[in-house]
mmCIF entry with sequence, helices, sheets and N, C-alpha, C, O atoms, coordinates in Angstrom:
data_MODEL
# 
_entry.id   MODEL 
# 
_entity.id                         1 
_entity.type                       polymer 
_entity.pdbx_number_of_molecules   1 
# 
_entity_poly.entity_id                      1 
_entity_poly.type                           'polypeptide(L)' 
_entity_poly.nstd_linkage                   no 
_entity_poly.nstd_monomer                   no 
_entity_poly.pdbx_seq_one_letter_code       MSALYLGLAVVCVVGVSACLGGMYLILRSTPAVRRPDEA 
_entity_poly.pdbx_seq_one_letter_code_can   MSALYLGLAVVCVVGVSACLGGMYLILRSTPAVRRPDEA 
_entity_poly.pdbx_strand_id                 A 
# 
loop_
_entity_poly_seq.entity_id 
_entity_poly_seq.num 
_entity_poly_seq.mon_id 
_entity_poly_seq.hetero 
1 1  MET n 
1 2  SER n 
1 3  ALA n 
1 4  LEU n 
1 5  TYR n 
1 6  LEU n 
1 7  GLY n 
1 8  LEU n 
1 9  ALA n 
1 10 VAL n 
1 11 VAL n 
1 12 CYS n 
1 13 VAL n 
1 14 VAL n 
1 15 GLY n 
1 16 VAL n 
1 17 SER n 
1 18 ALA n 
1 19 CYS n 
1 20 LEU n 
1 21 GLY n 
1 22 GLY n 
1 23 MET n 
1 24 TYR n 
1 25 LEU n 
1 26 ILE n 
1 27 LEU n 
1 28 ARG n 
1 29 SER n 
1 30 THR n 
1 31 PRO n 
1 32 ALA n 
1 33 VAL n 
1 34 ARG n 
1 35 ARG n 
1 36 PRO n 
1 37 ASP n 
1 38 GLU n 
1 39 ALA n 
# 
_struct_asym.id          A 
_struct_asym.entity_id   1 
# 
loop_
_struct_conf.conf_type_id 
_struct_conf.id 
_struct_conf.pdbx_PDB_helix_id 
_struct_conf.beg_label_comp_id 
_struct_conf.beg_label_asym_id 
_struct_conf.beg_label_seq_id 
_struct_conf.pdbx_beg_PDB_ins_code 
_struct_conf.end_label_comp_id 
_struct_conf.end_label_asym_id 
_struct_conf.end_label_seq_id 
_struct_conf.pdbx_end_PDB_ins_code 
_struct_conf.beg_auth_comp_id 
_struct_conf.beg_auth_asym_id 
_struct_conf.beg_auth_seq_id 
_struct_conf.end_auth_comp_id 
_struct_conf.end_auth_asym_id 
_struct_conf.end_auth_seq_id 
_struct_conf.pdbx_PDB_helix_class 
_struct_conf.details 
_struct_conf.pdbx_PDB_helix_length 
HELX_P HELX_P1 AA1 SER A 2  ? ARG A 34 ? SER A 2  ARG A 34 1 ? 33 
HELX_P HELX_P2 AA2 PRO A 36 ? GLU A 38 ? PRO A 36 GLU A 38 5 ? 3  
# 
_struct_conf_type.id          HELX_P 
_struct_conf_type.criteria    ? 
_struct_conf_type.reference   ? 
# 
loop_
_atom_site.group_PDB 
_atom_site.id 
_atom_site.type_symbol 
_atom_site.label_atom_id 
_atom_site.label_alt_id 
_atom_site.label_comp_id 
_atom_site.label_asym_id 
_atom_site.label_entity_id 
_atom_site.label_seq_id 
_atom_site.pdbx_PDB_ins_code 
_atom_site.Cartn_x 
_atom_site.Cartn_y 
_atom_site.Cartn_z 
_atom_site.occupancy 
_atom_site.B_iso_or_equiv 
_atom_site.pdbx_formal_charge 
_atom_site.auth_seq_id 
_atom_site.auth_comp_id 
_atom_site.auth_asym_id 
_atom_site.auth_atom_id 
_atom_site.pdbx_PDB_model_num 
ATOM 1   N N  . MET A 1 1  ? 53.032 -20.727 -24.214 1.00 0.00 ? 1  MET A N  1 
ATOM 2   C CA . MET A 1 1  ? 51.869 -21.658 -24.222 1.00 0.00 ? 1  MET A CA 1 
ATOM 3   C C  . MET A 1 1  ? 52.111 -22.656 -23.149 1.00 0.00 ? 1  MET A C  1 
ATOM 4   O O  . MET A 1 1  ? 51.166 -23.027 -22.453 1.00 0.00 ? 1  MET A O  1 
ATOM 5   N N  . SER A 1 2  ? 53.399 -23.150 -22.953 1.00 0.00 ? 2  SER A N  1 
ATOM 6   C CA . SER A 1 2  ? 53.650 -24.122 -21.965 1.00 0.00 ? 2  SER A CA 1 
ATOM 7   C C  . SER A 1 2  ? 53.361 -23.600 -20.564 1.00 0.00 ? 2  SER A C  1 
ATOM 8   O O  . SER A 1 2  ? 52.951 -24.350 -19.677 1.00 0.00 ? 2  SER A O  1 
ATOM 9   N N  . ALA A 1 3  ? 53.585 -22.284 -20.377 1.00 0.00 ? 3  ALA A N  1 
ATOM 10  C CA . ALA A 1 3  ? 53.346 -21.683 -19.089 1.00 0.00 ? 3  ALA A CA 1 
ATOM 11  C C  . ALA A 1 3  ? 51.866 -21.719 -18.752 1.00 0.00 ? 3  ALA A C  1 
ATOM 12  O O  . ALA A 1 3  ? 51.500 -21.934 -17.596 1.00 0.00 ? 3  ALA A O  1 
ATOM 13  N N  . LEU A 1 4  ? 51.015 -21.514 -19.738 1.00 0.00 ? 4  LEU A N  1 
ATOM 14  C CA . LEU A 1 4  ? 49.588 -21.559 -19.576 1.00 0.00 ? 4  LEU A CA 1 
ATOM 15  C C  . LEU A 1 4  ? 49.194 -22.954 -19.151 1.00 0.00 ? 4  LEU A C  1 
ATOM 16  O O  . LEU A 1 4  ? 48.459 -23.100 -18.174 1.00 0.00 ? 4  LEU A O  1 
ATOM 17  N N  . TYR A 1 5  ? 49.649 -23.991 -19.841 1.00 0.00 ? 5  TYR A N  1 
ATOM 18  C CA . TYR A 1 5  ? 49.352 -25.362 -19.480 1.00 0.00 ? 5  TYR A CA 1 
ATOM 19  C C  . TYR A 1 5  ? 49.912 -25.722 -18.107 1.00 0.00 ? 5  TYR A C  1 
ATOM 20  O O  . TYR A 1 5  ? 49.283 -26.507 -17.398 1.00 0.00 ? 5  TYR A O  1 
ATOM 21  N N  . LEU A 1 6  ? 51.068 -25.184 -17.697 1.00 0.00 ? 6  LEU A N  1 
ATOM 22  C CA . LEU A 1 6  ? 51.618 -25.489 -16.424 1.00 0.00 ? 6  LEU A CA 1 
ATOM 23  C C  . LEU A 1 6  ? 50.757 -24.845 -15.319 1.00 0.00 ? 6  LEU A C  1 
ATOM 24  O O  . LEU A 1 6  ? 50.533 -25.458 -14.276 1.00 0.00 ? 6  LEU A O  1 
ATOM 25  N N  . GLY A 1 7  ? 50.293 -23.654 -15.541 1.00 0.00 ? 7  GLY A N  1 
ATOM 26  C CA . GLY A 1 7  ? 49.397 -22.937 -14.613 1.00 0.00 ? 7  GLY A CA 1 
ATOM 27  C C  . GLY A 1 7  ? 48.067 -23.704 -14.491 1.00 0.00 ? 7  GLY A C  1 
ATOM 28  O O  . GLY A 1 7  ? 47.494 -23.812 -13.407 1.00 0.00 ? 7  GLY A O  1 
ATOM 29  N N  . LEU A 1 8  ? 47.612 -24.209 -15.584 1.00 0.00 ? 8  LEU A N  1 
ATOM 30  C CA . LEU A 1 8  ? 46.241 -24.900 -15.568 1.00 0.00 ? 8  LEU A CA 1 
ATOM 31  C C  . LEU A 1 8  ? 46.443 -26.246 -14.796 1.00 0.00 ? 8  LEU A C  1 
ATOM 32  O O  . LEU A 1 8  ? 45.578 -26.635 -14.011 1.00 0.00 ? 8  LEU A O  1 
ATOM 33  N N  . ALA A 1 9  ? 47.585 -26.952 -15.023 1.00 0.00 ? 9  ALA A N  1 
ATOM 34  C CA . ALA A 1 9  ? 47.830 -28.145 -14.344 1.00 0.00 ? 9  ALA A CA 1 
ATOM 35  C C  . ALA A 1 9  ? 47.923 -27.949 -12.830 1.00 0.00 ? 9  ALA A C  1 
ATOM 36  O O  . ALA A 1 9  ? 47.391 -28.736 -12.047 1.00 0.00 ? 9  ALA A O  1 
ATOM 37  N N  . VAL A 1 10 ? 48.623 -26.865 -12.440 1.00 0.00 ? 10 VAL A N  1 
ATOM 38  C CA . VAL A 1 10 ? 48.787 -26.592 -10.988 1.00 0.00 ? 10 VAL A CA 1 
ATOM 39  C C  . VAL A 1 10 ? 47.398 -26.300 -10.377 1.00 0.00 ? 10 VAL A C  1 
ATOM 40  O O  . VAL A 1 10 ? 47.085 -26.791 -9.293  1.00 0.00 ? 10 VAL A O  1 
ATOM 41  N N  . VAL A 1 11 ? 46.557 -25.486 -11.087 1.00 0.00 ? 11 VAL A N  1 
ATOM 42  C CA . VAL A 1 11 ? 45.212 -25.203 -10.563 1.00 0.00 ? 11 VAL A CA 1 
ATOM 43  C C  . VAL A 1 11 ? 44.392 -26.492 -10.417 1.00 0.00 ? 11 VAL A C  1 
ATOM 44  O O  . VAL A 1 11 ? 43.725 -26.704 -9.404  1.00 0.00 ? 11 VAL A O  1 
ATOM 45  N N  . CYS A 1 12 ? 44.451 -27.313 -11.403 1.00 0.00 ? 12 CYS A N  1 
ATOM 46  C CA . CYS A 1 12 ? 43.717 -28.614 -11.374 1.00 0.00 ? 12 CYS A CA 1 
ATOM 47  C C  . CYS A 1 12 ? 44.166 -29.498 -10.227 1.00 0.00 ? 12 CYS A C  1 
ATOM 48  O O  . CYS A 1 12 ? 43.338 -30.087 -9.532  1.00 0.00 ? 12 CYS A O  1 
ATOM 49  N N  . VAL A 1 13 ? 45.482 -29.594 -10.024 1.00 0.00 ? 13 VAL A N  1 
ATOM 50  C CA . VAL A 1 13 ? 46.031 -30.398 -8.941  1.00 0.00 ? 13 VAL A CA 1 
ATOM 51  C C  . VAL A 1 13 ? 45.573 -29.893 -7.630  1.00 0.00 ? 13 VAL A C  1 
ATOM 52  O O  . VAL A 1 13 ? 45.122 -30.670 -6.787  1.00 0.00 ? 13 VAL A O  1 
ATOM 53  N N  . VAL A 1 14 ? 45.674 -28.563 -7.416  1.00 0.00 ? 14 VAL A N  1 
ATOM 54  C CA . VAL A 1 14 ? 45.274 -27.972 -6.144  1.00 0.00 ? 14 VAL A CA 1 
ATOM 55  C C  . VAL A 1 14 ? 43.799 -28.114 -5.945  1.00 0.00 ? 14 VAL A C  1 
ATOM 56  O O  . VAL A 1 14 ? 43.354 -28.407 -4.836  1.00 0.00 ? 14 VAL A O  1 
ATOM 57  N N  . GLY A 1 15 ? 43.050 -27.923 -6.948  1.00 0.00 ? 15 GLY A N  1 
ATOM 58  C CA . GLY A 1 15 ? 41.522 -28.061 -6.784  1.00 0.00 ? 15 GLY A CA 1 
ATOM 59  C C  . GLY A 1 15 ? 41.115 -29.476 -6.431  1.00 0.00 ? 15 GLY A C  1 
ATOM 60  O O  . GLY A 1 15 ? 40.274 -29.697 -5.560  1.00 0.00 ? 15 GLY A O  1 
ATOM 61  N N  . VAL A 1 16 ? 41.748 -30.470 -7.145  1.00 0.00 ? 16 VAL A N  1 
ATOM 62  C CA . VAL A 1 16 ? 41.388 -31.857 -6.870  1.00 0.00 ? 16 VAL A CA 1 
ATOM 63  C C  . VAL A 1 16 ? 41.883 -32.287 -5.466  1.00 0.00 ? 16 VAL A C  1 
ATOM 64  O O  . VAL A 1 16 ? 41.179 -33.028 -4.782  1.00 0.00 ? 16 VAL A O  1 
ATOM 65  N N  . SER A 1 17 ? 43.041 -31.851 -5.039  1.00 0.00 ? 17 SER A N  1 
ATOM 66  C CA . SER A 1 17 ? 43.480 -32.242 -3.714  1.00 0.00 ? 17 SER A CA 1 
ATOM 67  C C  . SER A 1 17 ? 42.621 -31.549 -2.673  1.00 0.00 ? 17 SER A C  1 
ATOM 68  O O  . SER A 1 17 ? 42.356 -32.137 -1.624  1.00 0.00 ? 17 SER A O  1 
ATOM 69  N N  . ALA A 1 18 ? 42.184 -30.347 -2.912  1.00 0.00 ? 18 ALA A N  1 
ATOM 70  C CA . ALA A 1 18 ? 41.299 -29.679 -1.909  1.00 0.00 ? 18 ALA A CA 1 
ATOM 71  C C  . ALA A 1 18 ? 39.945 -30.390 -1.820  1.00 0.00 ? 18 ALA A C  1 
ATOM 72  O O  . ALA A 1 18 ? 39.360 -30.527 -0.745  1.00 0.00 ? 18 ALA A O  1 
ATOM 73  N N  . CYS A 1 19 ? 39.449 -30.855 -3.032  1.00 0.00 ? 19 CYS A N  1 
ATOM 74  C CA . CYS A 1 19 ? 38.159 -31.601 -2.980  1.00 0.00 ? 19 CYS A CA 1 
ATOM 75  C C  . CYS A 1 19 ? 38.332 -32.864 -2.262  1.00 0.00 ? 19 CYS A C  1 
ATOM 76  O O  . CYS A 1 19 ? 37.504 -33.200 -1.415  1.00 0.00 ? 19 CYS A O  1 
ATOM 77  N N  . LEU A 1 20 ? 39.348 -33.588 -2.540  1.00 0.00 ? 20 LEU A N  1 
ATOM 78  C CA . LEU A 1 20 ? 39.626 -34.891 -1.853  1.00 0.00 ? 20 LEU A CA 1 
ATOM 79  C C  . LEU A 1 20 ? 39.788 -34.689 -0.390  1.00 0.00 ? 20 LEU A C  1 
ATOM 80  O O  . LEU A 1 20 ? 39.221 -35.440 0.404   1.00 0.00 ? 20 LEU A O  1 
ATOM 81  N N  . GLY A 1 21 ? 40.559 -33.678 0.005   1.00 0.00 ? 21 GLY A N  1 
ATOM 82  C CA . GLY A 1 21 ? 40.784 -33.397 1.432   1.00 0.00 ? 21 GLY A CA 1 
ATOM 83  C C  . GLY A 1 21 ? 39.480 -33.072 2.159   1.00 0.00 ? 21 GLY A C  1 
ATOM 84  O O  . GLY A 1 21 ? 39.239 -33.544 3.270   1.00 0.00 ? 21 GLY A O  1 
ATOM 85  N N  . GLY A 1 22 ? 38.656 -32.270 1.523   1.00 0.00 ? 22 GLY A N  1 
ATOM 86  C CA . GLY A 1 22 ? 37.335 -31.920 2.151   1.00 0.00 ? 22 GLY A CA 1 
ATOM 87  C C  . GLY A 1 22 ? 36.389 -33.120 2.218   1.00 0.00 ? 22 GLY A C  1 
ATOM 88  O O  . GLY A 1 22 ? 35.650 -33.281 3.190   1.00 0.00 ? 22 GLY A O  1 
ATOM 89  N N  . MET A 1 23 ? 36.415 -33.929 1.221   1.00 0.00 ? 23 MET A N  1 
ATOM 90  C CA . MET A 1 23 ? 35.566 -35.179 1.232   1.00 0.00 ? 23 MET A CA 1 
ATOM 91  C C  . MET A 1 23 ? 36.050 -36.088 2.331   1.00 0.00 ? 23 MET A C  1 
ATOM 92  O O  . MET A 1 23 ? 35.248 -36.695 3.040   1.00 0.00 ? 23 MET A O  1 
ATOM 93  N N  . TYR A 1 24 ? 37.407 -36.191 2.486   1.00 0.00 ? 24 TYR A N  1 
ATOM 94  C CA . TYR A 1 24 ? 37.935 -37.117 3.492   1.00 0.00 ? 24 TYR A CA 1 
ATOM 95  C C  . TYR A 1 24 ? 37.581 -36.638 4.863   1.00 0.00 ? 24 TYR A C  1 
ATOM 96  O O  . TYR A 1 24 ? 37.226 -37.455 5.714   1.00 0.00 ? 24 TYR A O  1 
ATOM 97  N N  . LEU A 1 25 ? 37.661 -35.305 5.137   1.00 0.00 ? 25 LEU A N  1 
ATOM 98  C CA . LEU A 1 25 ? 37.341 -34.800 6.449   1.00 0.00 ? 25 LEU A CA 1 
ATOM 99  C C  . LEU A 1 25 ? 35.824 -34.981 6.688   1.00 0.00 ? 25 LEU A C  1 
ATOM 100 O O  . LEU A 1 25 ? 35.438 -35.323 7.806   1.00 0.00 ? 25 LEU A O  1 
ATOM 101 N N  . ILE A 1 26 ? 34.958 -34.766 5.690   1.00 0.00 ? 26 ILE A N  1 
ATOM 102 C CA . ILE A 1 26 ? 33.531 -34.872 5.899   1.00 0.00 ? 26 ILE A CA 1 
ATOM 103 C C  . ILE A 1 26 ? 33.235 -36.347 6.184   1.00 0.00 ? 26 ILE A C  1 
ATOM 104 O O  . ILE A 1 26 ? 32.489 -36.622 7.124   1.00 0.00 ? 26 ILE A O  1 
ATOM 105 N N  . LEU A 1 27 ? 33.779 -37.323 5.424   1.00 0.00 ? 27 LEU A N  1 
ATOM 106 C CA . LEU A 1 27 ? 33.475 -38.715 5.580   1.00 0.00 ? 27 LEU A CA 1 
ATOM 107 C C  . LEU A 1 27 ? 33.993 -39.208 6.914   1.00 0.00 ? 27 LEU A C  1 
ATOM 108 O O  . LEU A 1 27 ? 33.377 -40.074 7.536   1.00 0.00 ? 27 LEU A O  1 
ATOM 109 N N  . ARG A 1 28 ? 35.145 -38.655 7.376   1.00 0.00 ? 28 ARG A N  1 
ATOM 110 C CA . ARG A 1 28 ? 35.720 -39.088 8.642   1.00 0.00 ? 28 ARG A CA 1 
ATOM 111 C C  . ARG A 1 28 ? 34.952 -38.557 9.866   1.00 0.00 ? 28 ARG A C  1 
ATOM 112 O O  . ARG A 1 28 ? 34.951 -39.174 10.931  1.00 0.00 ? 28 ARG A O  1 
ATOM 113 N N  . SER A 1 29 ? 34.287 -37.375 9.681   1.00 0.00 ? 29 SER A N  1 
ATOM 114 C CA . SER A 1 29 ? 33.605 -36.885 10.843  1.00 0.00 ? 29 SER A CA 1 
ATOM 115 C C  . SER A 1 29 ? 32.136 -37.168 10.834  1.00 0.00 ? 29 SER A C  1 
ATOM 116 O O  . SER A 1 29 ? 31.449 -36.885 11.815  1.00 0.00 ? 29 SER A O  1 
ATOM 117 N N  . THR A 1 30 ? 31.600 -37.748 9.700   1.00 0.00 ? 30 THR A N  1 
ATOM 118 C CA . THR A 1 30 ? 30.218 -38.004 9.636   1.00 0.00 ? 30 THR A CA 1 
ATOM 119 C C  . THR A 1 30 ? 29.724 -39.191 10.534  1.00 0.00 ? 30 THR A C  1 
ATOM 120 O O  . THR A 1 30 ? 28.689 -39.067 11.187  1.00 0.00 ? 30 THR A O  1 
ATOM 121 N N  . PRO A 1 31 ? 30.462 -40.337 10.565  1.00 0.00 ? 31 PRO A N  1 
ATOM 122 C CA . PRO A 1 31 ? 29.921 -41.469 11.438  1.00 0.00 ? 31 PRO A CA 1 
ATOM 123 C C  . PRO A 1 31 ? 29.819 -41.043 12.872  1.00 0.00 ? 31 PRO A C  1 
ATOM 124 O O  . PRO A 1 31 ? 28.908 -41.505 13.559  1.00 0.00 ? 31 PRO A O  1 
ATOM 125 N N  . ALA A 1 32 ? 30.714 -40.167 13.393  1.00 0.00 ? 32 ALA A N  1 
ATOM 126 C CA . ALA A 1 32 ? 30.671 -39.756 14.827  1.00 0.00 ? 32 ALA A CA 1 
ATOM 127 C C  . ALA A 1 32 ? 29.383 -38.944 15.061  1.00 0.00 ? 32 ALA A C  1 
ATOM 128 O O  . ALA A 1 32 ? 28.791 -38.996 16.140  1.00 0.00 ? 32 ALA A O  1 
ATOM 129 N N  . VAL A 1 33 ? 28.961 -38.188 14.022  1.00 0.00 ? 33 VAL A N  1 
ATOM 130 C CA . VAL A 1 33 ? 27.690 -37.391 14.186  1.00 0.00 ? 33 VAL A CA 1 
ATOM 131 C C  . VAL A 1 33 ? 26.512 -38.189 13.925  1.00 0.00 ? 33 VAL A C  1 
ATOM 132 O O  . VAL A 1 33 ? 25.482 -37.974 14.563  1.00 0.00 ? 33 VAL A O  1 
ATOM 133 N N  . ARG A 1 34 ? 26.578 -39.157 12.976  1.00 0.00 ? 34 ARG A N  1 
ATOM 134 C CA . ARG A 1 34 ? 25.361 -39.945 12.567  1.00 0.00 ? 34 ARG A CA 1 
ATOM 135 C C  . ARG A 1 34 ? 25.113 -41.053 13.539  1.00 0.00 ? 34 ARG A C  1 
ATOM 136 O O  . ARG A 1 34 ? 23.948 -41.399 13.735  1.00 0.00 ? 34 ARG A O  1 
ATOM 137 N N  . ARG A 1 35 ? 26.097 -41.646 14.168  1.00 0.00 ? 35 ARG A N  1 
ATOM 138 C CA . ARG A 1 35 ? 25.936 -42.774 15.069  1.00 0.00 ? 35 ARG A CA 1 
ATOM 139 C C  . ARG A 1 35 ? 26.573 -42.545 16.440  1.00 0.00 ? 35 ARG A C  1 
ATOM 140 O O  . ARG A 1 35 ? 27.609 -43.129 16.759  1.00 0.00 ? 35 ARG A O  1 
ATOM 141 N N  . PRO A 1 36 ? 25.951 -41.703 17.232  1.00 0.00 ? 36 PRO A N  1 
ATOM 142 C CA . PRO A 1 36 ? 26.587 -41.412 18.590  1.00 0.00 ? 36 PRO A CA 1 
ATOM 143 C C  . PRO A 1 36 ? 26.353 -42.532 19.604  1.00 0.00 ? 36 PRO A C  1 
ATOM 144 O O  . PRO A 1 36 ? 26.941 -42.549 20.686  1.00 0.00 ? 36 PRO A O  1 
ATOM 145 N N  . ASP A 1 37 ? 25.480 -43.466 19.226  1.00 0.00 ? 37 ASP A N  1 
ATOM 146 C CA . ASP A 1 37 ? 25.215 -44.590 20.177  1.00 0.00 ? 37 ASP A CA 1 
ATOM 147 C C  . ASP A 1 37 ? 26.421 -45.525 20.272  1.00 0.00 ? 37 ASP A C  1 
ATOM 148 O O  . ASP A 1 37 ? 26.543 -46.258 21.253  1.00 0.00 ? 37 ASP A O  1 
ATOM 149 N N  . GLU A 1 38 ? 27.341 -45.518 19.248  1.00 0.00 ? 38 GLU A N  1 
ATOM 150 C CA . GLU A 1 38 ? 28.479 -46.428 19.303  1.00 0.00 ? 38 GLU A CA 1 
ATOM 151 C C  . GLU A 1 38 ? 29.632 -45.876 20.148  1.00 0.00 ? 38 GLU A C  1 
ATOM 152 O O  . GLU A 1 38 ? 30.599 -46.578 20.445  1.00 0.00 ? 38 GLU A O  1 
ATOM 153 N N  . ALA A 1 39 ? 29.504 -44.605 20.525  1.00 0.00 ? 39 ALA A N  1 
ATOM 154 C CA . ALA A 1 39 ? 30.627 -43.946 21.258  1.00 0.00 ? 39 ALA A CA 1 
ATOM 155 C C  . ALA A 1 39 ? 30.704 -44.517 22.632  1.00 0.00 ? 39 ALA A C  1 
ATOM 156 O O  . ALA A 1 39 ? 31.562 -44.118 23.419  1.00 0.00 ? 39 ALA A O  1 
# 
């Protein structure tokens, strides 16, 4: 049973880190696309 919880925890951590990483990349690249006049 503990192995199941450990696998679930690993999947949750990987999924959350992937979501945060994707949001960070999108938010970091959005201003350059949305406001090219400041470049």
